[in-house]
C-alpha positions in Angstrom: 8.8 16.0 -11.8 9.5 12.7 -11.6 8.1 9.1 -12.0 8.4 6.8 -8.6 9.2 3.4 -9.5 10.8 2.3 -6.2 9.9 -1.1 -4.5 6.4 0.1 -3.5 5.4 0.1 -7.1 7.2 -3.2 -8.1 5.3 -4.9 -4.9 1.8 -2.9 -6.4 2.4 -4.8 -9.8 3.5 -8.4 -8.4 0.2 -8.1 -5.7 -1.9 -7.5 -8.8 -0.5 -10.5 -10.6 -2.4 -13.0 -8.1 -5.5 -11.7 -9.3 -4.9 -11.4 -13.2 -5.5 -15.0 -13.8 -8.7 -15.0 -11.9 -9.9 -11.9 -13.8 -9.1 -13.4 -17.0 -10.8 -16.3 -15.9 -14.0 -14.6 -15.0 -14.4 -12.3 -17.8 -16.5 -10.9 -19.5 -19.2 -10.4 -16.6 -21.0 -8.1 -14.2 -20.0 -6.3 -11.1 -22.2 -5.3 -8.4 -25.6 -5.3 -10.7 -23.5 -3.1 -13.1 -24.3 -5.7 -16.0 -25.5 -9.0 -16.4 -23.4 -12.1 -15.3 -22.3 -14.5 -17.8 -22.4 -18.0 -16.9 -19.5 -20.4 -16.6 -21.7 -23.1 -16.0 -25.4 -24.1 -14.9 -25.1 -22.4 -11.9 -21.7 -20.5 -12.0 -21.2 -16.9 -13.2 -18.7 -14.6 -12.5 -17.5 -11.0 -12.8 -13.9 -9.1 -13.2 -13.0 -5.3 -12.5 -10.3 -3.1 -12.2 -9.2 0.5 -12.1 -5.7 1.3 -14.0 -4.9 4.4 -12.1 -1.9 7.2 -12.0 -1.8 10.1 -10.0 0.3 13.2 -10.4 0.9 15.4 -7.0 2.7 18.8 -7.7 3.5 18.9 -4.1 7.1 17.9 -2.4 5.7 18.4 1.0 2.8 15.7 1.4 1.5 12.3 -0.1 -1.8 12.0 -2.1 -3.8 9.1 -0.9 -7.1 7.7 -1.8 -8.1 6.4 1.6 -7.2 6.2 5.2 -5.8 2.6 5.2 -2.9 3.8 2.5 0.2 5.0 4.6 1.8 6.8 1.5 0.9 7.6 -1.8 1.6 10.1 -4.9 4.6 12.8 -4.1 6.1 15.3 -6.4 5.5 13.0 -9.5 3.6 10.3 -10.4 2.4 7.0 -8.8 0.6 4.0 -9.5 -0.1 3.5 -5.6 -3.4 5.2 -4.7 -5.8 4.2 -7.3 -4.9 1.0 -8.9 -7.4 -1.8 -8.3 -8.1 -5.1 -9.4 -10.8 -7.5 -8.7 -12.6 -10.7 -9.4 -15.8 -12.1 -8.3 -17.3 -15.6 -8.7 -21.0 -16.5 -7.9 -22.7 -20.0 -7.2 -26.5 -20.0 -7.5 -28.1 -23.3 -6.9 -31.4 -22.2 -7.1 -33.2 -18.7 -7.5 -33.0 -18.2 -3.8 -29.6 -19.4 -2.7 -26.4 -18.1 -3.7 -22.7 -17.9 -2.5 -20.5 -15.3 -3.5 -16.6 -15.0 -3.3 -14.8 -11.6 -4.3 -11.3 -10.7 -4.0 -9.8 -7.3 -4.6 -5.8 -6.1 -4.8 -5.0 -2.6 -4.1 -2.6 -0.6 -2.2 -3.2 -0.7 1.7 -1.6 -0.6 5.0 1.0 -3.3 4.5 2.8 -0.9 2.0 2.1 -3.8 -0.8 -1.0 -4.9 -2.9 -2.0 -8.4 -1.5 -5.3 -9.9 -2.9 -7.8 -9.7 0.0 -10.9 -11.4 0.4 -13.8 -8.7 0.5 -16.9 -10.7 0.1 -17.3 -14.7 0.8 -21.1 -15.0 2.1 -24.1 -16.8 1.3 -27.0 -15.1 0.2 -30.8 -16.3 0.8 -33.6 -14.1 -1.3 -37.2 -15.9 -0.6 -38.5 -13.1 -2.6 -37.9 -9.9 -4.7 -39.2 -8.1 -1.2 -36.4 -9.0 0.9 -33.0 -10.8 1.4 -30.6 -11.7 3.8 -26.5 -12.3 3.8 -24.6 -14.2 6.1 -20.7 -13.9 6.0 -18.1 -11.6 5.1 -20.3 -8.7 3.5 -19.7 -5.2 2.1 -20.7 -2.2 4.3 -23.4 0.2 3.2 -22.2 3.3 5.4 -22.6 5.4 2.7 -24.7 5.8 -0.8 -23.4 3.0 -2.9 -20.4 2.3 -0.7 -20.8 -1.4 -1.2 -19.5 -0.6 -4.9 -16.5 1.8 -3.9 -13.7 -0.7 -5.1 -15.7 -0.9 -8.5 -14.4 2.6 -10.2 -16.6 1.6 -13.2 -20.0 2.4 -10.8 -18.8 5.9 -10.2 -18.3 9.2 -11.8 -15.2 10.6 -10.5 -11.9 8.9 -10.1 -11.9 8.4 -6.9 -14.8 8.8 -3.8 -13.3 11.6 -1.9 -11.5 11.0 1.2 -12.9 13.7 3.2 -16.6 12.2 3.0 -15.9 8.4 2.7 -13.1 8.4 5.3 -15.0 9.5 7.8 -16.0 5.5 8.6 -13.2 4.0 6.6 -15.1 0.2 6.7 -15.4 -1.8 3.7 -16.6 -5.3 5.0 -17.8 -7.2 8.2 -18.2 -10.5 9.2 -21.9 -10.9 9.9 -25.1 -10.5 8.4 -27.6 -8.2 6.7 -31.1 -7.8 5.8 -33.0 -6.1 3.1 -36.2 -5.4 2.8 -38.3 -4.1 -0.2 -42.0 -2.4 -0.3 -44.0 0.2 -2.4 -44.7 3.5 -0.7 -45.7 6.7 -2.2 -45.2 5.7 -5.7 -41.8 4.4 -5.4 -40.1 1.7 -3.6 -38.8 1.9 0.1 -35.8 -0.1 0.9 -35.0 -1.1 4.6 -31.9 -2.4 5.4 -29.9 -3.8 9.1 -26.4 -5.1 9.3 -24.4 -6.3 12.3 -21.0 -8.0 12.9 -17.2 -7.8 13.2 -14.7 -5.4 11.7 -11.2 -6.5 10.7 -9.3 -4.1 8.8 -6.4 -1.6 9.8 -6.1 2.1 9.2 -2.8 4.5 9.3 -2.7 7.6 11.2 -0.7 11.0 10.7 2.0 9.5 12.7 2.0 6.2 10.3 0.8 4.2 13.3 -1.5 1.3 12.5 -4.7 0.8 14.3 -6.3 -2.3 13.9 -10.3 -2.5 13.7 -10.2 -6.5 14.9 -13.0 -7.8 16.4 -14.9 -4.1 16.5 -18.4 -4.6 16.9 -20.4 -3.0 13.7 -24.2 -2.2 13.5 -26.1 -0.1 11.2 -28.9 0.4 8.8 -30.6 2.9 6.4 -33.7 3.6 5.1 -34.0 4.7 1.3 -36.7 5.7 -1.0 -36.5 5.7 -4.6 -38.9 7.3 -7.3 -37.7 6.4 -10.6 -34.2 8.0 -11.0 -34.3 10.1 -7.5 -33.2 8.4 -4.2 -33.1 9.7 -1.0 -31.5 7.8 1.5 -30.6 8.2 5.4 -28.8 5.9 7.8 -26.6 5.2 10.9 -23.3 2.8 11.3 -22.1 2.5 14.7 -18.7 0.8 15.5 -17.5 -0.3 19.1 -13.7 0.0 19.0 -11.9 -3.3 20.7 -8.3 -2.2 20.6 -6.2 0.3 21.9 -4.5 2.8 20.2 -0.7 1.2 20.9 0.8 4.7 20.8 -1.6 5.6 23.7 -0.6 2.7 26.1 2.3 4.2 27.5 0.5 7.4 28.1 -2.8 5.8 29.6 -0.2 3.6 31.5 1.5 6.5 33.1 -1.9 8.6 33.8 -2.9 5.6 35.9 0.1 5.3 37.9 -0.4 9.2 39.1 -3.3 7.4 41.1 -5.6 10.6 41.4 -8.9 11.0 40.2 -8.2 13.8 37.5 -5.4 11.5 35.8 -8.0 8.8 36.2 -10.7 10.6 34.1 -8.4 12.2 31.5 -7.1 8.3 30.8 -10.6 7.2 30.5 -11.6 10.2 27.9 -8.5 9.3 25.9 -8.8 5.7 25.9 -10.1 3.8 22.7 -10.9 0.5 23.7 -14.6 -0.4 24.3 -15.8 3.2 22.8 -18.4 3.9 20.1 -18.2 5.7 17.0 -21.5 6.6 15.4 -21.8 7.9 12.0 -25.0 9.2 10.8 -25.5 9.8 6.7 -28.1 11.5 4.4 -27.6 11.4 0.8 -29.8 12.7 -2.6 -29.0 11.4 -5.7 -31.0 12.3 -8.9 -30.0 11.0 -12.3 -32.2 12.3 -15.3 -31.2 11.6 -18.7 -27.8 13.3 -19.1 -27.6 14.9 -15.9 -26.0 13.1 -12.7 -26.2 14.8 -9.3 -25.6 14.0 -5.8 -25.5 15.6 -2.3 -24.2 13.8 0.7 -24.1 15.2 4.5 -22.2 13.0 6.8 -21.9 13.5 11.0 -19.6 11.7 13.3 -20.0 11.1 17.0 -17.3 9.7 19.0 -17.4 8.4 22.7 -13.5 8.7 23.2 -12.2 12.2 23.8 -9.0 10.8 21.7 -11.0 11.2 18.5 -12.7 14.3 17.3 -16.3 14.6 16.4 -16.9 16.2 13.0 -19.0 16.2 9.6 -18.6 16.3 5.9 -20.6 17.5 3.0 -20.0 16.5 -0.4 -21.7 17.8 -3.9 -21.3 16.1 -7.4 -22.9 16.9 -11.0 -22.1 15.7 -14.5 -23.7 16.2 -17.6 -23.0 13.8 -20.7 -22.4 15.0 -24.2 -22.5 12.0 -26.2 -19.5 9.3 -24.7 -17.8 12.4 -22.4 -19.0 13.5 -19.0 -17.6 16.3 -17.7 -18.0 17.0 -14.0 -17.4 19.0 -11.0 -17.4 18.2 -7.3 -16.9 20.1 -3.7 -16.3 18.6 -1.0 -15.4 19.6 2.6 -14.6 17.9 5.8 -14.1 19.6 9.5 -13.7 18.5 13.3 -14.3 20.2 16.6 -12.1 19.8 19.3 -13.0 17.0 22.3 -10.9 18.5 24.9 -12.4 19.9 27.8 -11.6 21.6 30.8 -9.6 19.2 33.5 -8.8 22.0 36.1 -5.2 21.7 35.7 -2.3 22.0 33.0 -2.2 18.9 30.7 1.5 17.6 29.8 2.3 18.1 26.3 1.9 14.5 25.1 -1.8 15.0 26.0 -2.3 18.2 24.5 -0.5 16.6 21.0 -3.6 13.8 21.2 -6.2 16.3 20.9 -4.5 18.7 18.4 -3.8 15.4 16.0 -7.3 14.4 16.5 -8.5 17.1 14.7 -8.8 17.4 10.8 -10.0 19.8 8.2 -10.0 19.6 4.6 -11.7 20.8 1.4 -11.3 19.6 -2.3 -12.6 20.8 -5.5 -12.7 17.8 -8.1 -12.8 19.1 -11.9 -12.7 16.4 -14.4 -14.5 14.5 -17.4 -15.4 10.6 -18.3 -15.2 9.3 -21.6 -16.9 6.0 -22.1 -15.0 4.4 -25.0 -16.2 1.4 -25.1 -19.3 -0.6 -23.8 -17.7 -1.3 -20.0 -14.9 0.9 -20.3 -14.1 4.3 -19.4 -11.3 6.8 -19.1 -11.3 9.7 -16.3 -9.0 12.7 -16.2 -9.6 14.5 -13.2 -7.9 17.4 -11.2 -8.2 17.8 -7.2 -7.4 20.9 -5.5 -7.1 20.4 -2.0 -6.9 22.5 0.8 -5.9 22.0 4.5 -6.4 25.3 6.1 -4.4 23.9 8.9 -1.8 21.6 7.4 -1.7 19.3 10.8 -5.3 18.8 10.1 -5.2 17.4 6.3 -6.2 13.8 5.6 -3.0 13.6 3.4 -0.2 11.4 4.6 3.6 12.1 5.9 3.2 16.1 5.5 6.7 18.0 6.0 7.7 21.0 8.1 6.4 24.0 5.9 3.9 22.6 4.1 1.1 25.2 3.7 -1.7 23.0 3.4 -2.4 23.0 -0.6 -1.9 20.1 -3.0 -2.9 19.8 -6.6 -3.5 16.2 -7.9 -4.1 15.3 -11.5 -4.9 11.8 -12.0 -5.9 9.4 -15.2 -7.8 6.1 -14.5 -8.9 3.5 -16.6 -11.9 1.7 -15.5 -13.4 -1.6 -16.8 -15.3 -4.6 -16.3 -13.8 -7.2 -18.8 
């Protein structure tokens, strides 16, 4: 066992300092509807939030990460990298109908350090409680409550599982969304549509960065709410605009062969100008001390260089005073996109088809302690199982890894 305290941990700390002053300036305030804003002036209010997290991974053979934007994380010891997040938000409301919102967060990502990043920067217009419009850089509601995924205080476990929330790794777009609310069947029906372009980056198992820059995103959902019961179903689609840099030499080689079979194979493998479509359905029920969630997600990729797949996630917790024990289970699996081309494929092509596959499941067991009005400690055990280690959603696995990992996490979530 060891404590990781290398240059990446130092960069994480230095990256957080850029937001520390903003957090102190904005506190105490609200985040994403969790509390009421405290005015800073007649028309300005703000918010500050964060997670101080430490994760212990008992395995020496693989690195535990929070999401697909992180190139590495916790291995054979403790690490601050996966879960530590700091954020601040300012809101200017010149009238009840108009608002300008700016939000910045700092967390460990593909740049191998924590750098403050603008996650929201939009103009909002709400002519009535029945509808609203946002223009600018906005959060993407691909999944239930995914608009607040960086606010650890807003959800029960230490983190949202990568097996479910990682199938479409989008947190913001530059574009617009429109929300409409109406009464229906004794509850409230919400319809939301959004469109824009992405601009984030993710990291694959081979540590190759893939850019989502200029990729077009469209989507929306319908949500019916009866009191503490919410039922939601939606779709998110992204048209990739960038090619995978690792594929470029192979695609060029296939095209140079000048045969119809090689051209068809190159077209199948290319990512540029292809769609990924993600369907999701969720049910959440919070009644008194009981909290429950059920999620199902289905992904279809137009490119055969990516795999189709699904995920399912269940979470339940029950509050006893200030302590809420919880248990969760998540599974993600994929299906091969390889088809019969009528000839033997070279090994680099077979490798692409294999590397596109993923299969991973995890148990979450933990407890959250709300020791103050807007602060909570969460202790969580994750038991990760990848039946085929090469298909794990973790990072930098070593030869011989058996696909299992045990991770213990302690997070302090707060709204100042």
